[in-house]
C-alpha positions in Angstrom: 139.9 125.4 211.2 140.7 129.0 212.2 144.4 129.7 212.5 146.3 132.8 213.6 148.6 134.7 211.3 151.1 137.5 211.7 151.7 140.2 209.2 155.0 140.1 207.4 157.2 143.1 208.2 156.8 145.3 205.1 157.5 149.0 204.7 154.6 151.1 203.3 154.2 154.7 202.4 151.4 156.7 203.9 150.2 160.2 204.4 147.8 161.5 207.0 144.8 163.7 206.0 144.8 167.0 207.9 141.7 168.3 206.2 143.8 170.9 204.3 146.4 168.8 202.5 144.4 167.4 199.6 146.9 168.8 197.1 149.7 166.8 198.8 147.4 163.6 198.9 146.6 164.1 195.2 150.4 164.3 194.5 150.8 161.1 196.5 148.1 159.0 194.9 147.3 160.8 191.6 144.0 159.9 190.0 143.1 157.5 192.8 141.9 160.6 194.9 138.4 161.1 193.7 136.6 164.4 194.4 133.0 163.9 195.5 130.8 166.7 194.2 128.0 168.4 196.2 124.7 166.8 195.2 122.9 170.1 194.8 125.8 171.8 193.0 125.5 173.1 189.5 129.2 173.2 189.0 131.9 170.5 189.0 134.1 172.6 191.3 132.0 172.4 194.4 133.1 169.3 196.4 132.0 167.9 199.7 135.2 165.9 200.1 137.3 163.1 198.6 137.4 159.4 198.5 140.1 156.9 197.5 139.6 154.6 194.5 140.8 151.3 195.9 141.0 147.8 194.3 137.5 147.2 195.6 136.1 150.5 194.2 135.6 153.9 195.7 135.8 153.7 199.4 134.4 155.9 202.2 135.0 159.7 202.3 138.3 160.7 203.8 138.1 162.4 207.1 140.6 164.5 209.0 143.0 162.2 210.7 142.6 159.3 208.2 145.7 157.8 206.6 146.1 157.1 202.9 148.3 154.0 202.4 150.2 152.9 199.4 150.2 149.1 199.5 152.9 146.7 198.3 151.4 146.4 194.8 151.1 150.2 194.4 147.4 150.2 195.4 146.0 152.9 197.6 143.5 152.5 200.5 142.3 154.5 203.5 142.9 153.6 207.1 141.4 155.0 210.2 144.0 156.5 212.6 143.4 154.1 215.5 143.9 151.0 213.2 147.0 152.7 211.6 148.5 153.3 215.1 147.9 149.6 216.1 149.3 148.2 212.8 152.2 150.5 211.8 155.2 152.1 213.4 157.5 154.9 212.1 160.8 153.1 211.6 162.7 156.2 212.4 160.8 156.7 215.7 162.3 155.6 219.1 159.0 156.0 220.9 157.4 152.8 222.2 153.8 152.4 221.0 152.9 150.6 224.2 154.3 152.8 227.0 155.2 155.9 224.8 158.7 156.1 226.3 161.6 157.2 224.2 163.3 153.8 224.7 163.0 151.7 221.6 166.0 149.6 220.6 166.0 148.5 216.9 167.4 145.1 216.2 168.7 144.5 212.6 169.6 141.5 210.5 172.8 141.3 208.3 171.0 143.2 205.5 170.2 146.1 207.9 166.5 145.3 207.8 164.6 145.7 211.0 164.0 142.3 212.6 162.2 143.5 215.8 161.9 146.4 218.2 162.4 146.1 221.9 161.4 148.7 224.6 163.9 149.2 227.4 161.2 150.5 229.7 158.2 148.1 229.3 160.2 145.2 227.8 157.7 144.7 224.9 158.7 143.5 221.5 
């Protein structure tokens, strides 16, 4: 039987690829950022791009706009920007991901962990 599940509210670290910040991405994920050499290159310094070494092996080539996420077990994996925007929210942001207004109210529990977000404009949670 197919059931529905919700993601647990966990905080992750991520960096967005700008196409020119591979040094910063390398600092973030270390040896998990794998340079992909040009096939016709005679040197090991001519790269066509980079991929991320995930738990499942080397993933697709990073593109500008992609996010590199550090998971809850310290693993790294890439994420396309549209999926990232639908899945994650900046906890310091007050912009609603649904209506884009600057009207988010953050509700906390006794340990000051975010329980849920509520938009004053569109009333989404």
